[in-house]
FISESE-702476 format. One record per residue (C-alpha): residue number from 1; residue in three letters; x, y, z. Coordinates in steps of 0.001 Angstrom, whole numbers, plus 500000, padded with zeros to 6 digits. Last residue first. Layout:
% residues N
[NUM, 'ala', [X, Y, Z]];
...
END
This chain:
% residues 254
[254, 'lys', [706338, 083869, 384665]];
[253, 'gly', [708132, 082846, 381325]];
[252, 'asp', [705586, 083656, 379176]];
[251, 'asp', [705061, 087087, 380958]];
[250, 'glu', [708740, 087968, 380267]];
[249, 'arg', [708222, 086626, 376714]];
[248, 'leu', [705177, 088882, 376051]];
[247, 'glu', [707154, 091894, 377572]];
[246, 'arg', [710198, 091362, 375273]];
[245, 'thr', [707943, 091172, 372213]];
[244, 'gln', [706137, 094357, 373345]];
[243, 'ser', [709569, 096083, 373691]];
[242, 'gln', [710649, 094840, 370455]];
[241, 'leu', [707369, 096135, 368791]];
[240, 'asp', [708120, 099658, 370312]];
[239, 'ala', [711427, 099738, 369151]];
[238, 'ile', [710695, 098554, 365751]];
[237, 'gln', [708071, 101497, 365537]];
[236, 'asp', [710790, 103918, 366645]];
[235, 'ile', [713227, 102405, 363920]];
[234, 'his', [710517, 103221, 361285]];
[233, 'asn', [709715, 106704, 362756]];
[232, 'tyr', [713481, 107471, 362569]];
[231, 'met', [713631, 106280, 358745]];
[230, 'ala', [710495, 108405, 357830]];
[229, 'arg', [712397, 111345, 359510]];
[228, 'ala', [715691, 110833, 357708]];
[227, 'ala', [713719, 110439, 354430]];
[226, 'gly', [711719, 113381, 355106]];
[225, 'glu', [714810, 115257, 355865]];
[224, 'ala', [716524, 114331, 352548]];
[223, 'asp', [713274, 114742, 350428]];
[222, 'arg', [714615, 114127, 346864]];
[221, 'arg', [710692, 113197, 346231]];
[220, 'arg', [712032, 109663, 345378]];
[219, 'leu', [713863, 109302, 348640]];
[218, 'ala', [710737, 110368, 350500]];
[217, 'ala', [708557, 107848, 348815]];
[216, 'val', [711307, 105193, 349522]];
[215, 'val', [711187, 105929, 353317]];
[214, 'ala', [707750, 105832, 353680]];
[213, 'glu', [707485, 102550, 351968]];
[212, 'his', [710213, 100953, 354356]];
[211, 'gly', [708259, 101938, 357228]];
[210, 'glu', [704947, 100520, 355729]];
[209, 'ile', [707134, 097369, 354917]];
[208, 'ser', [708075, 097104, 358264]];
[207, 'lys', [704550, 097803, 359499]];
[206, 'ala', [703219, 094890, 357530]];
[205, 'pro', [705947, 092380, 358812]];
[204, 'arg', [705466, 093413, 362228]];
[203, 'gly', [701540, 093021, 362686]];
[202, 'lys', [701764, 089943, 364807]];
[201, 'gln', [705093, 089300, 365969]];
[200, 'lys', [707072, 086620, 364196]];
[199, 'leu', [709118, 089592, 362582]];
[198, 'thr', [710260, 090745, 366341]];
[197, 'leu', [712075, 087486, 367030]];
[196, 'lys', [714005, 086847, 363831]];
[195, 'arg', [714726, 090376, 363523]];
[194, 'ser', [716384, 090703, 367037]];
[193, 'glu', [718557, 087545, 366358]];
[192, 'val', [719895, 088979, 362745]];
[191, 'leu', [720482, 092456, 363939]];
[190, 'leu', [724249, 092178, 364828]];
[189, 'asp', [724926, 091101, 361385]];
[188, 'asn', [722624, 094035, 359811]];
[187, 'leu', [724817, 096438, 361974]];
[186, 'thr', [727879, 094820, 360371]];
[185, 'ala', [726632, 095110, 356814]];
[184, 'met', [725551, 098738, 357555]];
[183, 'leu', [729068, 099547, 358674]];
[182, 'ser', [730511, 098289, 355681]];
[181, 'val', [728195, 099982, 353112]];
[180, 'val', [728697, 103156, 355074]];
[179, 'val', [732252, 102780, 354523]];
[178, 'arg', [731878, 102235, 350905]];
[177, 'asn', [729991, 105349, 350174]];
[176, 'arg', [727928, 105706, 347073]];
[175, 'thr', [724924, 106456, 349559]];
[174, 'ser', [722877, 104154, 347405]];
[173, 'arg', [724770, 101189, 348795]];
[172, 'ala', [723484, 101893, 351934]];
[171, 'leu', [719793, 101960, 351043]];
[170, 'ala', [720331, 098507, 349490]];
[169, 'ala', [721766, 097185, 352635]];
[168, 'his', [718805, 098548, 354639]];
[167, 'phe', [716435, 097069, 351966]];
[166, 'ala', [718358, 093540, 352007]];
[165, 'thr', [718029, 093010, 355774]];
[164, 'asp', [714135, 093465, 355633]];
[163, 'glu', [714109, 091420, 352431]];
[162, 'val', [716027, 088481, 354201]];
[161, 'ile', [713609, 088602, 357187]];
[160, 'ala', [710868, 088479, 355123]];
[159, 'ser', [709098, 085358, 356805]];
[158, 'his', [706044, 083877, 355033]];
[157, 'gly', [702473, 084617, 355525]];
[156, 'lys', [701848, 084287, 351642]];
[155, 'lys', [700516, 087708, 351434]];
[154, 'leu', [703562, 089184, 353588]];
[153, 'lys', [706116, 087274, 351064]];
[152, 'arg', [704652, 088836, 348089]];
[151, 'gln', [704781, 092205, 349733]];
[150, 'gln', [708318, 091705, 351069]];
[149, 'ala', [709109, 090883, 347433]];
[148, 'asp', [707531, 093986, 345965]];
[147, 'leu', [709454, 095823, 348618]];
[146, 'ile', [712896, 094342, 347394]];
[145, 'arg', [712145, 094997, 343819]];
[144, 'gln', [711192, 098599, 344713]];
[143, 'leu', [714775, 099101, 346577]];
[142, 'asp', [716613, 097634, 343675]];
[141, 'ala', [714490, 099855, 340939]];
[140, 'phe', [715114, 103012, 343016]];
[139, 'asp', [718947, 102271, 343227]];
[138, 'glu', [718866, 101859, 339396]];
[137, 'asp', [717121, 105006, 339256]];
[136, 'thr', [719885, 106432, 341180]];
[135, 'ala', [720232, 107547, 345020]];
[134, 'arg', [722540, 110174, 345871]];
[133, 'thr', [720435, 113141, 347409]];
[132, 'ala', [717798, 111073, 349301]];
[131, 'ala', [720504, 108399, 350097]];
[130, 'ala', [722429, 110887, 352103]];
[129, 'arg', [719254, 111696, 354225]];
[128, 'ala', [718359, 108011, 354402]];
[127, 'val', [721961, 107273, 355817]];
[126, 'ala', [721772, 109958, 358409]];
[125, 'pro', [718490, 108403, 359139]];
[124, 'glu', [720301, 104939, 359970]];
[123, 'phe', [723044, 106263, 362002]];
[122, 'met', [721890, 107742, 365104]];
[121, 'arg', [718594, 106038, 365574]];
[120, 'arg', [720269, 102690, 364753]];
[119, 'val', [722786, 103423, 367394]];
[118, 'asp', [720043, 103881, 369912]];
[117, 'leu', [718386, 100661, 368726]];
[116, 'leu', [721937, 099000, 369431]];
[115, 'glu', [721634, 100441, 372857]];
[114, 'asp', [718199, 098903, 373340]];
[113, 'gln', [719370, 095467, 372346]];
[112, 'leu', [722453, 095887, 374500]];
[111, 'asp', [720212, 096514, 377543]];
[110, 'his', [718221, 093716, 376725]];
[109, 'gln', [720951, 091308, 377006]];
[108, 'phe', [719743, 087665, 376034]];
[107, 'thr', [719413, 087782, 372229]];
[106, 'met', [722207, 090429, 372136]];
[105, 'met', [724785, 088118, 373559]];
[104, 'ser', [724443, 086183, 370110]];
[103, 'ala', [725146, 089161, 367996]];
[102, 'leu', [728027, 090214, 370356]];
[101, 'pro', [729627, 086828, 369698]];
[100, 'ala', [729159, 086692, 365916]];
[99, 'val', [730321, 090546, 365430]];
[98, 'leu', [734201, 090118, 365960]];
[97, 'arg', [734776, 086829, 364171]];
[96, 'asp', [732134, 087694, 361387]];
[95, 'val', [734124, 091180, 361011]];
[94, 'thr', [737326, 089381, 360457]];
[93, 'leu', [740466, 089383, 362503]];
[92, 'glu', [743209, 086778, 361837]];
[91, 'arg', [743945, 084910, 365235]];
[90, 'pro', [745995, 086112, 368001]];
[89, 'phe', [748490, 083620, 369135]];
[88, 'thr', [748868, 081315, 372029]];
[87, 'gly', [751893, 079244, 372092]];
[86, 'arg', [754527, 077309, 369999]];
[85, 'gly', [754567, 073877, 371347]];
[84, 'his', [751038, 073169, 370198]];
[83, 'gln', [749509, 076174, 368570]];
[82, 'thr', [746610, 077788, 370822]];
[81, 'glu', [744359, 080116, 369104]];
[80, 'ile', [743129, 083569, 369896]];
[79, 'leu', [740059, 085656, 368927]];
[78, 'gly', [737544, 082856, 367977]];
[77, 'ile', [734759, 083338, 370488]];
[76, 'thr', [735916, 080315, 372497]];
[75, 'glu', [739505, 081069, 372341]];
[74, 'leu', [738954, 084575, 373863]];
[73, 'met', [737028, 083120, 376804]];
[72, 'arg', [739626, 080286, 377454]];
[71, 'leu', [742439, 082969, 377617]];
[70, 'ala', [740238, 084988, 380186]];
[69, 'asp', [739930, 081728, 382139]];
[68, 'arg', [743731, 080849, 381761]];
[67, 'ile', [744519, 084434, 383107]];
[66, 'ser', [742093, 084146, 385899]];
[65, 'gly', [743880, 080860, 387129]];
[64, 'arg', [747319, 082463, 386743]];
[63, 'ser', [745919, 084848, 389584]];
[62, 'val', [745743, 088688, 389157]];
[61, 'gly', [748314, 091502, 388995]];
[60, 'phe', [747783, 092456, 385367]];
[59, 'arg', [751456, 092566, 384287]];
[58, 'glu', [752567, 089613, 386732]];
[57, 'thr', [750039, 087119, 385608]];
[56, 'leu', [750325, 087975, 381960]];
[55, 'val', [754073, 087294, 382301]];
[54, 'arg', [753017, 083908, 384089]];
[53, 'glu', [750849, 083007, 381490]];
[52, 'ser', [753311, 083675, 378806]];
[51, 'pro', [753059, 087074, 376675]];
[50, 'leu', [750906, 086286, 373298]];
[49, 'pro', [752443, 084715, 370330]];
[48, 'gln', [753584, 086656, 367407]];
[47, 'gly', [752003, 086272, 363918]];
[46, 'gln', [749165, 088476, 364476]];
[45, 'pro', [750057, 091279, 366815]];
[44, 'phe', [749533, 092074, 370720]];
[43, 'thr', [749993, 095775, 370676]];
[42, 'gly', [747970, 095702, 367490]];
[41, 'asp', [745017, 097801, 368606]];
[40, 'leu', [742729, 094861, 368234]];
[39, 'ile', [744694, 092633, 370053]];
[38, 'leu', [745441, 095007, 373086]];
[37, 'thr', [741690, 095502, 372958]];
[36, 'arg', [740908, 091704, 373311]];
[35, 'ile', [743590, 091390, 376048]];
[34, 'arg', [741752, 094085, 378270]];
[33, 'asp', [738607, 092593, 377713]];
[32, 'ala', [739762, 088953, 378514]];
[31, 'val', [741258, 090500, 381625]];
[30, 'glu', [738071, 091981, 382476]];
[29, 'glu', [736129, 089078, 382056]];
[28, 'ala', [738578, 086877, 384111]];
[27, 'val', [738682, 089349, 387012]];
[26, 'arg', [734889, 089936, 387353]];
[25, 'thr', [735355, 091697, 391104]];
[24, 'lys', [737158, 094707, 389611]];
[23, 'lys', [740743, 095709, 390934]];
[22, 'ile', [743040, 094998, 387989]];
[21, 'pro', [746691, 095421, 388063]];
[20, 'glu', [748039, 097204, 385053]];
[19, 'ile', [747996, 096818, 381304]];
[18, 'leu', [745167, 098370, 379889]];
[17, 'ala', [745933, 101902, 381597]];
[16, 'ala', [749477, 101689, 380523]];
[15, 'gln', [748634, 101051, 376714]];
[14, 'ser', [747488, 105117, 376645]];
[13, 'gly', [750956, 106219, 377303]];
[12, 'arg', [753583, 103832, 377609]];
[11, 'pro', [753898, 099942, 378035]];
[10, 'arg', [756357, 097784, 380048]];
[9, 'ser', [758024, 095579, 377383]];
[8, 'phe', [756818, 092370, 376221]];
[7, 'ser', [759780, 090944, 374668]];
[6, 'lys', [759744, 090367, 370922]];
[5, 'val', [759676, 086961, 369958]];
[4, 'thr', [762434, 085762, 367566]];
[3, 'gln', [761577, 083164, 365246]];
[2, 'pro', [763426, 079993, 365284]];
[1, 'met', [766257, 079447, 362560]];
END
C-alpha cells in the first residue's frame, strides 16, 4: 500500500514567516534558504517528499523556475535528493553535509572569515577557561605531545595543520563536555581552508606554536583567566596574519 503523504497545510506561528511571498531580488537563493530552514526544523521531515513545485510556487509566491533553481542548489550541497517516480526528499542530516558548503564559501567570502574569527573569540577563550580547572595529567600529556609534534614539523619546514587542529580538539576534550567537543569539531571543519592559507605564511607556524604554548602554560598554573587571555591573544594573532594574507593575495591579483 503506497505511503500516505501529509498535505502541506498552511503553517502557523513562527513557520508562517518562512512560507510567505518573497520580495527580495535574489529569489532562488532566498527560497533555498527558506526550504533549508524548514528541513532543519523538521517542517519538511526525512522520509516524506517535499511539496510539489506547484505547491511551493503558490506558497512562496515565486515562479516555478525560481523553485527549480532553489531545489538544484539544495541538491548540489546534499540537503535533498530526487528519487525517480517518488519525488524530492530531504537527506539525512550530518555535520559534514551541513558544514562542507559553508567551509567552501569561507575561502572566497572574507566577511564570513571575519565573522568566524569573531565566533572563535567568543567560544575558544571560554573553552580554555574551563580546561584550566578540569584538565588532567593525561590531558596535559596529550597537549604536550601535540606541541612536540608541531615543533618537529616546524624545524623540518613541514605543514603542521593536523597538529594545529588537534591542539584545539584536545583542549575541548579536556573540558569534559561532549557538547563543547562537538562544537569544536564543527569549528575545526570550518577552519580547514583558512588554516591551509595562513599556515603557509612566513612566521605563522611559529606564532601558532607560541600561542599554544602560552595557553598550556596557563593551564598548568590552573590560571583560568590567564588561559582565556592567552587563547584570545592567539586568535587575535591569527586574525592579523589572516588579514595580511588577504592583502597579499589582493595585491598579487592586481
